[in-house]
C-alpha atoms as an extended CHARMM CRD file, in Angstrom:
* protein
*
       299  EXT
         1         1  MET       CA            -19.4330000000      -11.4050000000        2.3210000000  PROA      1               0.0000000000
         2         2  ALA       CA            -22.4630000000       -9.0960000000        2.1730000000  PROA      2               0.0000000000
         3         3  GLU       CA            -21.6640000000       -5.4010000000        2.3270000000  PROA      3               0.0000000000
         4         4  GLN       CA            -24.4490000000       -4.9430000000        4.8620000000  PROA      4               0.0000000000
         5         5  SER       CA            -22.5160000000       -7.0050000000        7.4290000000  PROA      5               0.0000000000
         6         6  LEU       CA            -19.3740000000       -4.8450000000        7.2890000000  PROA      6               0.0000000000
         7         7  VAL       CA            -18.5440000000       -2.7030000000       10.3140000000  PROA      7               0.0000000000
         8         8  VAL       CA            -16.5370000000        0.5320000000       10.3770000000  PROA      8               0.0000000000
         9         9  TYR       CA            -14.8310000000        2.1730000000       13.3400000000  PROA      9               0.0000000000
        10        10  VAL       CA            -15.4500000000        5.9410000000       13.2280000000  PROA      10              0.0000000000
        11        11  ASN       CA            -14.2040000000        8.2290000000       15.9830000000  PROA      11              0.0000000000
        12        12  GLY       CA            -14.7710000000        5.8610000000       18.8710000000  PROA      12              0.0000000000
        13        13  GLN       CA            -17.7580000000        3.8720000000       17.6260000000  PROA      13              0.0000000000
        14        14  TYR       CA            -18.2500000000        0.6620000000       15.6530000000  PROA      14              0.0000000000
        15        15  VAL       CA            -21.0890000000        1.2660000000       13.2140000000  PROA      15              0.0000000000
        16        16  PRO       CA            -22.5880000000       -0.5740000000       10.2290000000  PROA      16              0.0000000000
        17        17  LYS       CA            -20.9660000000        0.3720000000        6.9170000000  PROA      17              0.0000000000
        18        18  ASP       CA            -23.9940000000        2.3210000000        5.6810000000  PROA      18              0.0000000000
        19        19  GLN       CA            -23.9970000000        4.4270000000        8.8610000000  PROA      19              0.0000000000
        20        20  ALA       CA            -20.3220000000        5.4030000000        8.7680000000  PROA      20              0.0000000000
        21        21  ARG       CA            -20.1150000000        9.2100000000        8.5780000000  PROA      21              0.0000000000
        22        22  ILE       CA            -17.6150000000       12.0440000000        9.0200000000  PROA      22              0.0000000000
        23        23  SER       CA            -18.2400000000       15.7930000000        9.0660000000  PROA      23              0.0000000000
        24        24  VAL       CA            -18.0830000000       17.6830000000        5.7640000000  PROA      24              0.0000000000
        25        25  PHE       CA            -15.9100000000       20.1760000000        7.6870000000  PROA      25              0.0000000000
        26        26  ASP       CA            -13.2370000000       17.5650000000        8.4380000000  PROA      26              0.0000000000
        27        27  PHE       CA            -10.0100000000       18.6700000000        6.7450000000  PROA      27              0.0000000000
        28        28  GLY       CA             -9.4230000000       15.0890000000        5.6780000000  PROA      28              0.0000000000
        29        29  PHE       CA            -12.3940000000       15.5640000000        3.3360000000  PROA      29              0.0000000000
        30        30  LEU       CA            -11.9350000000       19.2520000000        2.5140000000  PROA      30              0.0000000000
        31        31  ARG       CA             -8.1770000000       19.2130000000        1.8960000000  PROA      31              0.0000000000
        32        32  GLY       CA             -7.0270000000       15.6030000000        1.8060000000  PROA      32              0.0000000000
        33        33  ASP       CA             -5.2350000000       16.5210000000        5.0390000000  PROA      33              0.0000000000
        34        34  GLY       CA             -4.5550000000       13.2350000000        6.7270000000  PROA      34              0.0000000000
        35        35  VAL       CA             -2.5600000000       10.0320000000        6.5650000000  PROA      35              0.0000000000
        36        36  PHE       CA             -3.4640000000        6.3790000000        6.3220000000  PROA      36              0.0000000000
        37        37  ASP       CA             -1.9970000000        2.9160000000        6.3950000000  PROA      37              0.0000000000
        38        38  THR       CA             -3.1300000000       -0.2890000000        4.7670000000  PROA      38              0.0000000000
        39        39  THR       CA             -2.5560000000       -3.7440000000        6.1250000000  PROA      39              0.0000000000
        40        40  SER       CA             -4.1970000000       -7.0570000000        5.4170000000  PROA      40              0.0000000000
        41        41  ALA       CA             -5.3420000000      -10.2800000000        6.9750000000  PROA      41              0.0000000000
        42        42  TRP       CA             -4.8040000000      -13.6770000000        5.3830000000  PROA      42              0.0000000000
        43        43  ASN       CA             -6.1540000000      -16.9020000000        6.8460000000  PROA      43              0.0000000000
        44        44  GLY       CA             -7.3380000000      -14.9780000000        9.8980000000  PROA      44              0.0000000000
        45        45  ARG       CA             -4.0160000000      -13.2870000000       10.6960000000  PROA      45              0.0000000000
        46        46  ILE       CA             -3.0110000000       -9.6660000000       10.1510000000  PROA      46              0.0000000000
        47        47  PHE       CA              0.4450000000       -9.4880000000        8.6110000000  PROA      47              0.0000000000
        48        48  LYS       CA              3.1310000000       -7.3670000000       10.2980000000  PROA      48              0.0000000000
        49        49  LEU       CA              0.6440000000       -5.2810000000       12.2560000000  PROA      49              0.0000000000
        50        50  ALA       CA              3.3480000000       -3.7740000000       14.4840000000  PROA      50              0.0000000000
        51        51  GLN       CA              5.3640000000       -2.6250000000       11.4590000000  PROA      51              0.0000000000
        52        52  HSD       CA              2.2850000000       -1.0230000000        9.9190000000  PROA      52              0.0000000000
        53        53  LEU       CA              1.5030000000        0.7860000000       13.1570000000  PROA      53              0.0000000000
        54        54  ASP       CA              5.0810000000        2.0490000000       13.3430000000  PROA      54              0.0000000000
        55        55  ARG       CA              4.8670000000        3.3530000000        9.7730000000  PROA      55              0.0000000000
        56        56  LEU       CA              1.5630000000        5.0830000000       10.5170000000  PROA      56              0.0000000000
        57        57  ASP       CA              3.1200000000        6.6840000000       13.5800000000  PROA      57              0.0000000000
        58        58  LEU       CA              6.0080000000        8.0300000000       11.4820000000  PROA      58              0.0000000000
        59        59  SER       CA              3.5680000000        9.4680000000        8.9280000000  PROA      59              0.0000000000
        60        60  LEU       CA              1.5890000000       11.1320000000       11.7060000000  PROA      60              0.0000000000
        61        61  ARG       CA              4.7050000000       12.6320000000       13.2550000000  PROA      61              0.0000000000
        62        62  ALA       CA              5.8790000000       13.9790000000        9.9040000000  PROA      62              0.0000000000
        63        63  ALA       CA              2.4140000000       15.4440000000        9.1880000000  PROA      63              0.0000000000
        64        64  ARG       CA              2.1670000000       16.8930000000       12.7210000000  PROA      64              0.0000000000
        65        65  ILE       CA             -1.1070000000       15.1130000000       13.4240000000  PROA      65              0.0000000000
        66        66  PRO       CA             -1.5420000000       13.6750000000       16.9310000000  PROA      66              0.0000000000
        67        67  CYS       CA             -2.4830000000        9.9990000000       16.9860000000  PROA      67              0.0000000000
        68        68  PRO       CA             -6.0330000000        9.7380000000       18.4040000000  PROA      68              0.0000000000
        69        69  LEU       CA             -5.1620000000        6.5600000000       20.3460000000  PROA      69              0.0000000000
        70        70  PRO       CA             -2.0040000000        5.0160000000       21.7880000000  PROA      70              0.0000000000
        71        71  LEU       CA             -0.5910000000        2.6190000000       19.2000000000  PROA      71              0.0000000000
        72        72  PRO       CA             -1.3720000000       -0.5740000000       21.1930000000  PROA      72              0.0000000000
        73        73  GLU       CA             -5.0160000000        0.5290000000       21.5190000000  PROA      73              0.0000000000
        74        74  LEU       CA             -5.1450000000        1.3970000000       17.8270000000  PROA      74              0.0000000000
        75        75  GLY       CA             -3.8450000000       -2.0730000000       17.0390000000  PROA      75              0.0000000000
        76        76  ASN       CA             -6.6770000000       -3.5420000000       19.0980000000  PROA      76              0.0000000000
        77        77  VAL       CA             -9.1980000000       -1.4460000000       17.1540000000  PROA      77              0.0000000000
        78        78  ILE       CA             -7.8040000000       -2.7430000000       13.8530000000  PROA      78              0.0000000000
        79        79  VAL       CA             -8.1100000000       -6.3440000000       15.0310000000  PROA      79              0.0000000000
        80        80  GLU       CA            -11.5870000000       -5.7970000000       16.4710000000  PROA      80              0.0000000000
        81        81  THR       CA            -12.8930000000       -4.0730000000       13.3400000000  PROA      81              0.0000000000
        82        82  THR       CA            -11.6840000000       -6.9620000000       11.1990000000  PROA      82              0.0000000000
        83        83  ARG       CA            -13.1470000000       -9.4980000000       13.6320000000  PROA      83              0.0000000000
        84        84  ARG       CA            -16.5470000000       -7.7730000000       13.6500000000  PROA      84              0.0000000000
        85        85  CYS       CA            -16.5630000000       -7.8950000000        9.8450000000  PROA      85              0.0000000000
        86        86  GLY       CA            -15.9870000000      -11.6550000000       10.0340000000  PROA      86              0.0000000000
        87        87  LEU       CA            -13.2070000000      -11.4940000000        7.4500000000  PROA      87              0.0000000000
        88        88  ARG       CA            -10.3670000000      -14.0120000000        7.3560000000  PROA      88              0.0000000000
        89        89  ASN       CA             -8.8690000000      -12.4880000000        4.2010000000  PROA      89              0.0000000000
        90        90  ALA       CA             -9.1790000000       -8.7330000000        4.4880000000  PROA      90              0.0000000000
        91        91  TYR       CA             -7.8750000000       -5.4320000000        3.1740000000  PROA      91              0.0000000000
        92        92  ILE       CA             -7.7410000000       -3.0820000000        6.1490000000  PROA      92              0.0000000000
        93        93  GLN       CA             -7.3090000000        0.6830000000        6.1490000000  PROA      93              0.0000000000
        94        94  THR       CA             -6.6170000000        2.9740000000        9.0740000000  PROA      94              0.0000000000
        95        95  VAL       CA             -7.1860000000        6.6600000000        8.3270000000  PROA      95              0.0000000000
        96        96  VAL       CA             -6.2530000000        9.5620000000       10.6020000000  PROA      96              0.0000000000
        97        97  THR       CA             -7.4920000000       12.9650000000        9.4500000000  PROA      97              0.0000000000
        98        98  ARG       CA             -6.4420000000       16.4090000000       10.6150000000  PROA      98              0.0000000000
        99        99  GLY       CA             -9.9930000000       16.6360000000       11.8650000000  PROA      99              0.0000000000
       100       100  GLU       CA            -12.4650000000       19.4470000000       12.2480000000  PROA      100             0.0000000000
       101       101  PRO       CA            -11.5980000000       22.8540000000       13.7530000000  PROA      101             0.0000000000
       102       102  PRO       CA            -14.0980000000       25.0160000000       15.6350000000  PROA      102             0.0000000000
       103       103  LEU       CA            -16.4000000000       26.7260000000       13.1280000000  PROA      103             0.0000000000
       104       104  GLY       CA            -14.6900000000       29.6800000000       11.4680000000  PROA      104             0.0000000000
       105       105  VAL       CA            -11.2650000000       28.8880000000       12.9780000000  PROA      105             0.0000000000
       106       106  ARG       CA             -8.2950000000       28.4540000000       10.6040000000  PROA      106             0.0000000000
       107       107  ASP       CA             -5.7710000000       27.4020000000       13.2470000000  PROA      107             0.0000000000
       108       108  LEU       CA             -4.8490000000       23.8090000000       12.3650000000  PROA      108             0.0000000000
       109       109  THR       CA             -3.6820000000       23.1450000000       15.8960000000  PROA      109             0.0000000000
       110       110  GLN       CA             -7.2910000000       23.5390000000       17.0520000000  PROA      110             0.0000000000
       111       111  CYS       CA             -8.4440000000       20.5100000000       15.0510000000  PROA      111             0.0000000000
       112       112  LYS       CA             -9.4070000000       17.3030000000       16.7880000000  PROA      112             0.0000000000
       113       113  PRO       CA             -7.9910000000       14.3820000000       14.7560000000  PROA      113             0.0000000000
       114       114  GLY       CA            -10.4340000000       11.8990000000       13.2650000000  PROA      114             0.0000000000
       115       115  LEU       CA             -9.9440000000        8.1330000000       13.1860000000  PROA      115             0.0000000000
       116       116  ILE       CA            -11.4970000000        5.6750000000       10.7490000000  PROA      116             0.0000000000
       117       117  VAL       CA            -10.7570000000        1.9500000000       10.4750000000  PROA      117             0.0000000000
       118       118  PHE       CA            -12.4400000000       -0.3210000000        7.9570000000  PROA      118             0.0000000000
       119       119  ALA       CA            -11.9560000000       -3.8240000000        6.6280000000  PROA      119             0.0000000000
       120       120  VAL       CA            -13.2470000000       -5.1830000000        3.3230000000  PROA      120             0.0000000000
       121       121  PRO       CA            -12.6190000000       -8.4450000000        1.4750000000  PROA      121             0.0000000000
       122       122  TYR       CA             -9.0010000000       -8.7270000000        0.3200000000  PROA      122             0.0000000000
       123       123  VAL       CA             -8.1330000000       -6.4070000000       -2.5930000000  PROA      123             0.0000000000
       124       124  TRP       CA             -5.8190000000       -7.3120000000       -5.5020000000  PROA      124             0.0000000000
       125       125  ILE       CA             -4.0640000000       -4.7450000000       -7.7340000000  PROA      125             0.0000000000
       126       126  LEU       CA             -3.5760000000       -7.5830000000      -10.2190000000  PROA      126             0.0000000000
       127       127  LYS       CA             -6.0070000000      -10.4390000000       -9.8000000000  PROA      127             0.0000000000
       128       128  PRO       CA             -4.5520000000      -13.9360000000       -9.2140000000  PROA      128             0.0000000000
       129       129  GLU       CA             -5.1750000000      -14.9630000000      -12.8310000000  PROA      129             0.0000000000
       130       130  GLN       CA             -3.3150000000      -11.8280000000      -14.0160000000  PROA      130             0.0000000000
       131       131  ILE       CA             -0.4140000000      -12.5610000000      -11.6720000000  PROA      131             0.0000000000
       132       132  GLU       CA             -0.0600000000      -16.0040000000      -13.2720000000  PROA      132             0.0000000000
       133       133  VAL       CA              0.4910000000      -14.5710000000      -16.7490000000  PROA      133             0.0000000000
       134       134  GLY       CA              1.9590000000      -11.1770000000      -15.7660000000  PROA      134             0.0000000000
       135       135  GLY       CA              0.6150000000       -7.6640000000      -16.0120000000  PROA      135             0.0000000000
       136       136  ARG       CA              0.9830000000       -4.8970000000      -18.5960000000  PROA      136             0.0000000000
       137       137  ALA       CA              2.1490000000       -1.4240000000      -17.5920000000  PROA      137             0.0000000000
       138       138  MET       CA              2.9630000000        1.9960000000      -18.9750000000  PROA      138             0.0000000000
       139       139  ILE       CA              4.9550000000        4.9290000000      -17.6700000000  PROA      139             0.0000000000
       140       140  ALA       CA              2.5820000000        7.7500000000      -16.7550000000  PROA      140             0.0000000000
       141       141  SER       CA              3.0710000000       11.3090000000      -17.9510000000  PROA      141             0.0000000000
       142       142  THR       CA              2.0780000000       12.5450000000      -14.4880000000  PROA      142             0.0000000000
       143       143  ARG       CA              5.2480000000       12.7370000000      -12.3990000000  PROA      143             0.0000000000
       144       144  ALA       CA              5.6730000000       11.7230000000       -8.7730000000  PROA      144             0.0000000000
       145       145  LEU       CA              5.6440000000       14.5230000000       -6.2220000000  PROA      145             0.0000000000
       146       146  PRO       CA              9.1390000000       15.7820000000       -5.3600000000  PROA      146             0.0000000000
       147       147  VAL       CA             10.2790000000       14.9500000000       -1.8430000000  PROA      147             0.0000000000
       148       148  GLN       CA             10.8330000000       18.6950000000       -1.3390000000  PROA      148             0.0000000000
       149       149  CYS       CA              7.0650000000       19.2060000000       -1.6780000000  PROA      149             0.0000000000
       150       150  LEU       CA              5.5230000000       16.1350000000       -0.0520000000  PROA      150             0.0000000000
       151       151  ASP       CA              7.7780000000       13.2090000000        0.7580000000  PROA      151             0.0000000000
       152       152  PRO       CA              6.0820000000        9.9890000000       -0.4220000000  PROA      152             0.0000000000
       153       153  LYS       CA              7.3420000000        8.2990000000        2.7630000000  PROA      153             0.0000000000
       154       154  ILE       CA              4.3570000000       10.1030000000        4.3410000000  PROA      154             0.0000000000
       155       155  LYS       CA              1.3960000000        7.9180000000        3.3760000000  PROA      155             0.0000000000
       156       156  SER       CA             -0.8240000000       10.8990000000        2.7150000000  PROA      156             0.0000000000
       157       157  LEU       CA             -4.4620000000       11.1740000000        1.6880000000  PROA      157             0.0000000000
       158       158  SER       CA             -3.3370000000       13.6610000000       -1.0030000000  PROA      158             0.0000000000
       159       159  ARG       CA             -3.3490000000       11.2240000000       -3.9340000000  PROA      159             0.0000000000
       160       160  LEU       CA             -4.7720000000       13.0920000000       -6.9290000000  PROA      160             0.0000000000
       161       161  HSD       CA             -1.5070000000       12.7210000000       -8.8540000000  PROA      161             0.0000000000
       162       162  LEU       CA             -1.6590000000        8.9440000000       -8.3310000000  PROA      162             0.0000000000
       163       163  ASP       CA             -5.2860000000        8.8440000000       -9.4340000000  PROA      163             0.0000000000
       164       164  LEU       CA             -4.4840000000       10.7940000000      -12.6020000000  PROA      164             0.0000000000
       165       165  ALA       CA             -1.7160000000        8.3090000000      -13.4000000000  PROA      165             0.0000000000
       166       166  SER       CA             -4.0960000000        5.3860000000      -12.8340000000  PROA      166             0.0000000000
       167       167  LEU       CA             -6.7470000000        6.9360000000      -15.0770000000  PROA      167             0.0000000000
       168       168  GLN       CA             -4.1710000000        7.4510000000      -17.8260000000  PROA      168             0.0000000000
       169       169  GLY       CA             -3.3080000000        3.7700000000      -17.6600000000  PROA      169             0.0000000000
       170       170  LYS       CA             -6.9490000000        2.7360000000      -17.7310000000  PROA      170             0.0000000000
       171       171  ALA       CA             -7.5560000000        4.8950000000      -20.7930000000  PROA      171             0.0000000000
       172       172  ALA       CA             -4.5590000000        3.2440000000      -22.4980000000  PROA      172             0.0000000000
       173       173  GLY       CA             -5.8320000000       -0.2600000000      -21.6800000000  PROA      173             0.0000000000
       174       174  VAL       CA             -2.9540000000       -1.3690000000      -19.4340000000  PROA      174             0.0000000000
       175       175  ASP       CA             -3.1750000000       -2.8830000000      -15.9790000000  PROA      175             0.0000000000
       176       176  VAL       CA             -1.0080000000       -0.4360000000      -14.0040000000  PROA      176             0.0000000000
       177       177  THR       CA              1.0650000000        2.7090000000      -14.3980000000  PROA      177             0.0000000000
       178       178  ILE       CA              4.5990000000        3.4520000000      -13.2320000000  PROA      178             0.0000000000
       179       179  MET       CA              5.7050000000        6.9440000000      -12.2070000000  PROA      179             0.0000000000
       180       180  LEU       CA              8.9840000000        8.7900000000      -12.7050000000  PROA      180             0.0000000000
       181       181  ASP       CA             10.3120000000       11.7420000000      -10.7220000000  PROA      181             0.0000000000
       182       182  LEU       CA             11.1220000000       15.1290000000      -12.2620000000  PROA      182             0.0000000000
       183       183  ASP       CA             14.5970000000       13.8680000000      -13.2240000000  PROA      183             0.0000000000
       184       184  GLY       CA             13.2500000000       10.8140000000      -15.0340000000  PROA      184             0.0000000000
       185       185  HSD       CA             14.0840000000        8.3040000000      -12.3090000000  PROA      185             0.0000000000
       186       186  VAL       CA             11.6910000000        5.4510000000      -11.5580000000  PROA      186             0.0000000000
       187       187  THR       CA              9.8190000000        5.8550000000       -8.2720000000  PROA      187             0.0000000000
       188       188  GLU       CA              6.7070000000        3.7360000000       -7.6900000000  PROA      188             0.0000000000
       189       189  GLY       CA              3.1270000000        3.3400000000       -8.8820000000  PROA      189             0.0000000000
       190       190  PRO       CA             -0.2940000000        4.1360000000       -7.4680000000  PROA      190             0.0000000000
       191       191  GLY       CA             -0.3030000000        1.8410000000       -4.4620000000  PROA      191             0.0000000000
       192       192  PHE       CA              2.8030000000       -0.2560000000       -5.1010000000  PROA      192             0.0000000000
       193       193  ASN       CA              6.6020000000       -0.3850000000       -5.0830000000  PROA      193             0.0000000000
       194       194  LEU       CA              8.7060000000       -1.8330000000       -7.8660000000  PROA      194             0.0000000000
       195       195  PHE       CA             11.6720000000       -4.1890000000       -8.3250000000  PROA      195             0.0000000000
       196       196  VAL       CA             13.8480000000       -4.8680000000      -11.3570000000  PROA      196             0.0000000000
       197       197  VAL       CA             15.7560000000       -8.1480000000      -11.7720000000  PROA      197             0.0000000000
       198       198  LYS       CA             18.9670000000       -8.0570000000      -13.8120000000  PROA      198             0.0000000000
       199       199  GLY       CA             21.5400000000      -10.8370000000      -13.8310000000  PROA      199             0.0000000000
       200       200  GLY       CA             19.8040000000      -12.4920000000      -10.8770000000  PROA      200             0.0000000000
       201       201  VAL       CA             20.1180000000       -9.3590000000       -8.6850000000  PROA      201             0.0000000000
       202       202  LEU       CA             17.0630000000       -7.4830000000       -7.4100000000  PROA      202             0.0000000000
       203       203  TYR       CA             17.0390000000       -3.6700000000       -7.5490000000  PROA      203             0.0000000000
       204       204  SER       CA             14.4930000000       -1.2180000000       -6.1220000000  PROA      204             0.0000000000
       205       205  PRO       CA             14.4500000000        2.6030000000       -6.2260000000  PROA      205             0.0000000000
       206       206  PRO       CA             15.8330000000        4.1730000000       -3.0280000000  PROA      206             0.0000000000
       207       207  GLU       CA             14.0160000000        7.5160000000       -2.8370000000  PROA      207             0.0000000000
       208       208  GLY       CA             10.8220000000        9.2660000000       -3.8370000000  PROA      208             0.0000000000
       209       209  ILE       CA              8.7970000000        6.2560000000       -2.7210000000  PROA      209             0.0000000000
       210       210  LEU       CA              6.6630000000        4.9620000000        0.0830000000  PROA      210             0.0000000000
       211       211  MET       CA              8.7910000000        2.6300000000        2.1590000000  PROA      211             0.0000000000
       212       212  GLY       CA              6.4580000000       -0.2940000000        1.6240000000  PROA      212             0.0000000000
       213       213  ILE       CA              6.0970000000       -3.1080000000        4.1160000000  PROA      213             0.0000000000
       214       214  THR       CA              5.8320000000       -5.6510000000        1.2770000000  PROA      214             0.0000000000
       215       215  ARG       CA              8.9170000000       -4.0980000000       -0.3490000000  PROA      215             0.0000000000
       216       216  GLN       CA             10.8510000000       -4.5330000000        2.8920000000  PROA      216             0.0000000000
       217       217  THR       CA              9.5770000000       -8.0980000000        3.1560000000  PROA      217             0.0000000000
       218       218  VAL       CA             11.1070000000       -8.8330000000       -0.2590000000  PROA      218             0.0000000000
       219       219  PHE       CA             14.4880000000       -7.6000000000        0.9930000000  PROA      219             0.0000000000
       220       220  GLU       CA             14.1060000000       -9.8770000000        4.0210000000  PROA      220             0.0000000000
       221       221  ILE       CA             13.0750000000      -12.8770000000        1.9000000000  PROA      221             0.0000000000
       222       222  ALA       CA             16.0340000000      -12.3070000000       -0.4130000000  PROA      222             0.0000000000
       223       223  ALA       CA             18.4910000000      -12.1400000000        2.5080000000  PROA      223             0.0000000000
       224       224  GLU       CA             17.0820000000      -15.3400000000        4.0270000000  PROA      224             0.0000000000
       225       225  ASN       CA             17.2660000000      -17.2530000000        0.7480000000  PROA      225             0.0000000000
       226       226  GLY       CA             20.6690000000      -16.3190000000       -0.6250000000  PROA      226             0.0000000000
       227       227  MET       CA             19.4750000000      -13.7420000000       -3.1490000000  PROA      227             0.0000000000
       228       228  THR       CA             21.0910000000      -10.3390000000       -3.6240000000  PROA      228             0.0000000000
       229       229  ALA       CA             18.7720000000       -7.3340000000       -3.3360000000  PROA      229             0.0000000000
       230       230  ARG       CA             19.8160000000       -3.7110000000       -3.2000000000  PROA      230             0.0000000000
       231       231  GLU       CA             18.5690000000       -0.1950000000       -3.7700000000  PROA      231             0.0000000000
       232       232  ALA       CA             19.5440000000        1.5380000000       -7.0170000000  PROA      232             0.0000000000
       233       233  VAL       CA             18.5610000000        4.5780000000       -9.0450000000  PROA      233             0.0000000000
       234       234  LEU       CA             16.6410000000        3.3330000000      -12.0960000000  PROA      234             0.0000000000
       235       235  THR       CA             15.4350000000        4.9070000000      -15.3390000000  PROA      235             0.0000000000
       236       236  ALA       CA             12.8670000000        3.8310000000      -17.9150000000  PROA      236             0.0000000000
       237       237  TYR       CA             15.7080000000        2.1910000000      -19.8410000000  PROA      237             0.0000000000
       238       238  ASP       CA             16.4440000000       -0.0580000000      -16.8530000000  PROA      238             0.0000000000
       239       239  LEU       CA             12.8300000000       -1.2380000000      -16.9040000000  PROA      239             0.0000000000
       240       240  TYR       CA             12.8920000000       -1.9960000000      -20.6260000000  PROA      240             0.0000000000
       241       241  ALA       CA             16.2720000000       -3.7810000000      -20.3820000000  PROA      241             0.0000000000
       242       242  ALA       CA             15.4140000000       -5.7950000000      -17.2600000000  PROA      242             0.0000000000
       243       243  ASP       CA             15.2430000000       -9.5640000000      -17.1530000000  PROA      243             0.0000000000
       244       244  GLU       CA             12.1990000000       -9.2490000000      -14.9150000000  PROA      244             0.0000000000
       245       245  VAL       CA             10.1000000000       -6.5140000000      -13.3050000000  PROA      245             0.0000000000
       246       246  PHE       CA              7.6530000000       -7.0680000000      -10.4750000000  PROA      246             0.0000000000
       247       247  LEU       CA              5.4600000000       -4.9780000000       -8.2030000000  PROA      247             0.0000000000
       248       248  THR       CA              5.0190000000       -5.2790000000       -4.4350000000  PROA      248             0.0000000000
       249       249  SER       CA              1.9770000000       -4.2150000000       -2.4560000000  PROA      249             0.0000000000
       250       250  THR       CA             -0.2070000000       -5.1860000000        0.4720000000  PROA      250             0.0000000000
       251       251  ALA       CA             -2.9180000000       -5.4640000000       -2.2010000000  PROA      251             0.0000000000
       252       252  GLY       CA             -1.6850000000       -8.5060000000       -4.0840000000  PROA      252             0.0000000000
       253       253  GLY       CA              1.7860000000       -9.2550000000       -2.7660000000  PROA      253             0.0000000000
       254       254  ILE       CA              4.2680000000       -9.9770000000       -5.5820000000  PROA      254             0.0000000000
       255       255  MET       CA              3.0260000000       -9.1640000000       -9.0930000000  PROA      255             0.0000000000
       256       256  PRO       CA              5.1900000000       -9.6850000000      -12.2000000000  PROA      256             0.0000000000
       257       257  LEU       CA              5.0260000000       -7.3950000000      -15.2270000000  PROA      257             0.0000000000
       258       258  VAL       CA              5.6370000000       -8.8090000000      -18.6840000000  PROA      258             0.0000000000
       259       259  GLU       CA              5.1800000000       -5.6440000000      -20.7480000000  PROA      259             0.0000000000
       260       260  ILE       CA              5.9800000000       -1.9540000000      -20.2050000000  PROA      260             0.0000000000
       261       261  ASP       CA              5.2130000000        0.7210000000      -22.8070000000  PROA      261             0.0000000000
       262       262  GLY       CA              4.5940000000       -1.9760000000      -25.4100000000  PROA      262             0.0000000000
       263       263  ARG       CA              7.9850000000       -3.5930000000      -24.8060000000  PROA      263             0.0000000000
       264       264  ALA       CA              8.1790000000       -7.2070000000      -23.6650000000  PROA      264             0.0000000000
       265       265  ILE       CA             10.1390000000       -7.6660000000      -20.4410000000  PROA      265             0.0000000000
       266       266  GLY       CA             12.6050000000      -10.5530000000      -20.7380000000  PROA      266             0.0000000000
       267       267  ASP       CA             10.9000000000      -13.3360000000      -22.6480000000  PROA      267             0.0000000000
       268       268  GLY       CA              7.4700000000      -11.8340000000      -22.0500000000  PROA      268             0.0000000000
       269       269  LYS       CA              6.5770000000      -14.2700000000      -19.2720000000  PROA      269             0.0000000000
       270       270  PRO       CA              6.8330000000      -14.0900000000      -15.4500000000  PROA      270             0.0000000000
       271       271  GLY       CA             10.4670000000      -14.8430000000      -14.6060000000  PROA      271             0.0000000000
       272       272  ALA       CA             11.9970000000      -17.4130000000      -12.2830000000  PROA      272             0.0000000000
       273       273  VAL       CA             13.1100000000      -14.8920000000       -9.6550000000  PROA      273             0.0000000000
       274       274  SER       CA              9.7580000000      -13.1420000000       -9.3310000000  PROA      274             0.0000000000
       275       275  GLN       CA              7.9790000000      -16.4960000000       -9.2370000000  PROA      275             0.0000000000
       276       276  ARG       CA             10.2920000000      -17.6910000000       -6.4740000000  PROA      276             0.0000000000
       277       277  ILE       CA              9.7700000000      -14.5080000000       -4.4580000000  PROA      277             0.0000000000
       278       278  HSD       CA              6.0210000000      -14.8350000000       -5.0210000000  PROA      278             0.0000000000
       279       279  GLY       CA              6.0270000000      -18.3760000000       -3.6570000000  PROA      279             0.0000000000
       280       280  LEU       CA              8.1570000000      -17.4980000000       -0.6350000000  PROA      280             0.0000000000
       281       281  TYR       CA              6.0270000000      -14.4460000000        0.1510000000  PROA      281             0.0000000000
       282       282  TRP       CA              2.7630000000      -16.3730000000        0.1480000000  PROA      282             0.0000000000
       283       283  ALA       CA              4.3050000000      -19.2140000000        2.1360000000  PROA      283             0.0000000000
       284       284  LEU       CA              5.1830000000      -16.5670000000        4.7160000000  PROA      284             0.0000000000
       285       285  ARG       CA              1.6320000000      -15.2290000000        4.6450000000  PROA      285             0.0000000000
       286       286  GLU       CA              0.2450000000      -18.7540000000        5.0900000000  PROA      286             0.0000000000
       287       287  SER       CA              2.4800000000      -19.3100000000        8.1260000000  PROA      287             0.0000000000
       288       288  ASP       CA              2.0090000000      -17.9600000000       11.6520000000  PROA      288             0.0000000000
       289       289  ARG       CA              5.1390000000      -15.8100000000       11.3410000000  PROA      289             0.0000000000
       290       290  HSD       CA              4.4640000000      -12.0520000000       11.6680000000  PROA      290             0.0000000000
       291       291  GLY       CA              0.7260000000      -12.8130000000       12.0730000000  PROA      291             0.0000000000
       292       292  THR       CA             -1.6350000000      -11.2610000000       14.6320000000  PROA      292             0.0000000000
       293       293  PRO       CA             -4.7620000000      -13.4450000000       15.1050000000  PROA      293             0.0000000000
       294       294  VAL       CA             -8.0600000000      -11.7910000000       14.2800000000  PROA      294             0.0000000000
       295       295  PHE       CA            -10.2920000000      -14.3530000000       15.9590000000  PROA      295             0.0000000000
       296       296  PRO       CA            -10.0090000000      -15.4590000000       19.6150000000  PROA      296             0.0000000000
       297       297  ASP       CA             -9.2290000000      -19.0960000000       18.7850000000  PROA      297             0.0000000000
       298       298  GLY       CA             -6.5040000000      -18.0140000000       16.3320000000  PROA      298             0.0000000000
       299       299  ALA       CA             -8.2290000000      -20.0120000000       13.5770000000  PROA      299             0.0000000000
């Protein structure tokens, strides 16, 4: 896929990627004041589009940003943008900014929200070959934002703390970083949720996290296949002592970790539970279930 053929929806228009522009006065750029949602297409079908739109709507309501389009119309824009890009396997972002106020006005209610939708070839946090052998992680020194300041359930553009954690991991030579809250409890990572497997039971942190669509899908898969999955407060110790640890994200699906802070997880190889969840997740993605067709013939 050539970059030149990609199309971006910007404030009512579909434009070539290299012509996509927003104002430098847009508060999304100036302040990171906006929200976004990421979904994906696989084999020409967008997975759980309605659930992603609902989550975006909740973020917008919490951030007090009006949605520029009714949700059904926004869903159509997401499908059309992906179709115009010609992508069967796509990573799709929808961004709603606070927008631009009249010049010299500080009243946020006077802003007109901005809307950007783009689709690029599917993105992996851990590449398929890394998923096969498992990833390496570290716990970042940067802590997750307290819910009292900015609840991570709001999928906000304000992500500097996540970027700092990612850069720390890159400097240390690991694949991903995991974040704790101010009390030392495990939360999530930059762009993913996390599960621990202990004694065949799946555990995921309950608070201080984005309520991920892939995370919820794991709970659904577990319920449908006789596996026990529940929320639980976790510490770094619980990661080190786990039988298995895996990540969940739109960007890559189910991704096992085999090392955290230099400690091998379990036997140092992707475990049976995470491998089973991985297989069931991608079987679901390959099926028509929860899929919205991108192309008219549904192919």
